[in-house]
C-alpha positions in Angstrom: 15.1 107.4 -59.0 12.5 109.6 -57.1 14.2 112.4 -55.1 14.5 110.5 -51.7 12.2 111.8 -49.0 13.9 109.6 -46.1 17.5 108.8 -46.0 18.1 105.6 -44.3 21.6 105.7 -42.6 23.1 101.9 -42.0 26.2 101.6 -40.2 27.9 98.3 -41.2 30.7 96.6 -39.0 31.2 92.5 -39.8 27.5 91.8 -40.7 27.4 90.5 -43.6 25.5 87.7 -42.3 22.3 89.7 -41.2 22.3 93.1 -43.2 20.5 91.9 -46.1 17.1 91.6 -44.1 18.1 95.2 -42.9 18.1 96.5 -46.2 15.5 94.3 -47.5 13.3 95.9 -45.0 14.0 99.6 -46.0 13.6 98.5 -49.6 10.1 97.3 -48.7 9.1 101.0 -47.5 6.3 102.8 -49.5 8.2 106.1 -49.2 11.1 107.6 -51.6 14.1 107.0 -49.8 17.5 106.3 -50.3 20.0 103.5 -48.1 23.2 104.7 -47.2 25.2 101.8 -46.0 28.5 102.8 -44.5 31.2 100.1 -44.2 33.2 100.8 -41.0 36.2 98.7 -41.9 34.8 95.3 -41.9 36.9 92.3 -42.7 34.2 89.7 -43.4 32.0 89.4 -46.8 29.8 92.8 -46.7 31.6 93.7 -49.9 30.1 90.7 -51.4 26.6 91.0 -50.3 26.5 94.9 -51.1 27.3 93.4 -54.9 24.1 92.2 -54.8 22.5 95.7 -54.8 24.7 97.3 -57.0 21.8 97.5 -59.6 19.6 99.4 -57.2 19.8 102.8 -57.4 18.2 103.4 -54.1 21.2 101.7 -52.2 24.3 103.6 -51.9 27.4 101.9 -50.5 30.7 104.1 -48.9 33.5 103.0 -46.9 35.0 104.7 -44.1 38.9 105.3 -44.6 39.4 104.2 -41.1 37.2 102.7 -38.3 35.2 105.6 -36.7 33.0 103.9 -34.4 29.1 103.9 -34.6 28.5 107.5 -33.8 31.1 109.2 -36.2 29.7 106.5 -39.0 26.0 107.6 -38.1 27.3 111.4 -38.3 28.7 110.5 -41.7 25.7 109.1 -43.1 23.6 112.3 -41.8 26.3 114.5 -43.5 25.7 112.4 -46.9 21.7 112.3 -46.6 19.6 113.8 -49.4 16.3 113.4 -47.5 14.1 115.7 -45.5 14.3 112.9 -42.9 17.0 110.6 -41.7 16.1 107.2 -40.4 18.7 105.0 -38.2 18.7 101.5 -38.7 21.4 99.2 -37.5 22.7 96.2 -39.5 21.1 93.4 -37.9 17.6 95.0 -37.0 14.7 95.5 -39.4 11.6 96.9 -40.1 7.9 96.2 -40.6 6.7 97.3 -44.3 4.7 100.2 -43.0 7.0 101.5 -40.6 8.3 104.9 -42.3 4.6 106.0 -43.6 3.1 105.4 -40.5 6.1 107.8 -38.6 5.7 110.5 -41.2 1.8 110.7 -40.7 2.6 110.8 -37.1 5.0 113.4 -37.6 3.0 115.9 -39.6 -0.1 115.2 -37.4 2.0 116.4 -34.4 4.7 118.7 -35.6 7.5 116.8 -33.5 10.8 116.6 -35.0 11.6 113.0 -33.8 9.6 110.0 -33.9 10.1 106.7 -32.7 8.3 103.3 -32.4 7.7 100.5 -29.9 10.1 97.1 -30.9 9.8 93.3 -30.4 12.9 91.7 -29.1 14.7 88.9 -31.5 17.0 86.4 -30.3 21.0 86.6 -31.5 19.9 84.0 -34.1 17.1 86.2 -35.5 14.0 84.3 -33.8 11.4 86.5 -32.8 10.4 86.3 -28.8 7.0 88.0 -29.0 8.2 90.4 -25.9 7.4 93.8 -27.1 9.2 97.1 -25.5 6.5 99.9 -25.8 7.0 103.5 -26.1 4.6 106.3 -25.1 3.0 108.5 -27.9 4.8 111.6 -26.3 7.9 111.6 -24.5 9.1 114.6 -23.1 12.7 115.7 -22.1 12.1 115.3 -18.3 10.6 111.9 -18.8 13.6 111.1 -21.2 16.1 111.9 -18.6 14.5 108.9 -16.2 15.2 106.4 -19.0 16.2 105.9 -22.6 12.7 104.8 -24.3 13.7 105.8 -27.7 15.6 103.1 -29.6 18.0 104.2 -32.4 16.8 101.8 -35.1 13.4 103.2 -34.7 14.0 106.9 -34.7 12.8 109.1 -38.0 14.0 112.5 -37.4 14.3 115.6 -39.4 17.8 116.0 -41.1 18.2 119.4 -40.2 18.2 118.7 -36.7 20.0 115.6 -36.7 22.9 117.6 -38.2 22.3 120.2 -35.4 22.9 117.8 -32.9 25.2 115.0 -34.3 26.3 111.9 -32.2 29.1 112.3 -29.8 30.9 110.7 -27.1 31.3 106.9 -28.1 32.5 105.9 -25.1 28.8 106.4 -23.8 25.2 105.7 -25.4 25.7 108.4 -27.8 22.4 107.9 -29.5 20.8 108.7 -25.9 22.7 111.7 -25.7 21.6 113.1 -29.0 17.7 112.3 -27.9 18.3 114.4 -24.9 19.8 117.3 -26.7 17.3 117.3 -29.4 14.2 117.0 -26.9 16.1 119.5 -24.5 15.5 122.0 -27.4 12.4 120.9 -29.0 10.5 119.6 -26.0 8.6 116.3 -27.4 9.2 113.5 -29.4 6.0 111.3 -30.8 5.9 107.6 -30.4 3.9 105.1 -32.1 3.4 101.9 -29.5 3.4 99.1 -32.1 6.4 97.0 -32.8 7.3 98.5 -36.4 11.0 97.8 -35.4 12.3 93.9 -35.0 15.5 94.3 -32.5 17.9 91.7 -32.3 19.4 90.9 -28.9 23.2 90.8 -28.6 25.9 89.9 -25.8 28.8 91.5 -28.2 27.4 95.0 -28.2 27.8 98.1 -26.0 24.7 97.4 -24.4 25.4 93.6 -23.9 27.2 94.0 -20.8 24.5 95.4 -18.4 27.3 96.8 -15.8 29.1 98.3 -18.4 26.0 99.5 -20.1 25.1 101.2 -16.7 28.5 102.9 -16.5 28.0 104.3 -19.9 24.6 105.7 -18.9 25.8 107.3 -16.0 28.5 109.0 -18.4 25.5 110.2 -20.4 24.1 112.2 -17.4 27.4 113.6 -16.6 28.2 114.7 -20.5 24.8 116.5 -20.5 26.6 118.8 -17.7 24.8 117.4 -14.7 26.5 117.5 -11.6 27.2 114.2 -9.4 23.8 114.3 -7.3 21.4 115.0 -10.1 23.5 112.2 -12.3 23.0 109.5 -9.5 19.2 110.2 -9.3 19.0 110.0 -13.0 21.1 106.8 -13.0 18.8 105.7 -10.1 15.7 106.0 -12.2 17.4 104.5 -15.5 18.3 101.4 -13.2 14.9 100.9 -12.0 13.1 101.2 -15.2 15.9 99.1 -16.8 14.7 96.0 -14.4 11.1 96.9 -14.9 11.4 96.8 -18.7 13.5 93.2 -19.1 11.9 91.1 -16.3 8.6 92.3 -15.0 6.6 92.7 -18.5 
C-alpha cells in the first residue's frame, strides 16, 4: 500500500445499510488514501459489512470502547490519521470520483488549510434531488459567522490543523465551531462550487429538527466567547440565510 496522502475519517453508528456507498466513493478517488471507519457502538450489522473490506489494505476499521459521539469519534480518527490531509465523510453521504483530487489542486493553488465543496441533496432514501447548495470560492471568518456554509462531509483539511482545533461541544454544531476556530486563525477557506458531495437529508440527525438545530447554533456563538448581543446578531443572520438556502433556491 502506498503511504496515504489523505486520511478519510468516517464515524459509524448504526449505518450498515448506507456506509458501503460512502466507503466505495472514497475508494474510487484517484489519490493515495486510507479510510478510517470508527464504530461508535453500533448495534446493527456494521461488522458484517466491514468484513467485506477486510482484504483492502486502504480500509482500517476500529471500534470505540464506548459511545463517544460524533465529535470525539472524528477526533479519534484525526489522531489515528497518517495522511498529510484529513477528509471527513459521514457514513450516509458519498463523493464524486474527482472530489479529493480537485480539492488538493485548489488547496495547493490558494495556500488555504481547509477546502470545502458544494453539495447536492439526497432524500433519506438516497434519491438525488437535483437541489444544490453552493459555496463561495473564498470563505472568510467574518462571512462564516453569518452562516455555516461549510458542510462537514465536504471538508479536506491539513491534518496538523485538524489536530490543532479538535471538535468539541457535542451539544452544539461541533463542526461549525471547528471551522470558525480554524478561520479565526488562518483567515480563509477555499471552496469548489460544484456538487462533489452528495448529502443525505435526515429527520433523525442533529440538524433534522430545525428548532433544535437553531438552539445549537446559538450555542455555537456562545461557545465562541461572544456576548448575548453579538450572539443574537449572528443568530439572526444564520436564520435568514437558512431560510434563503432551503426555500428560495
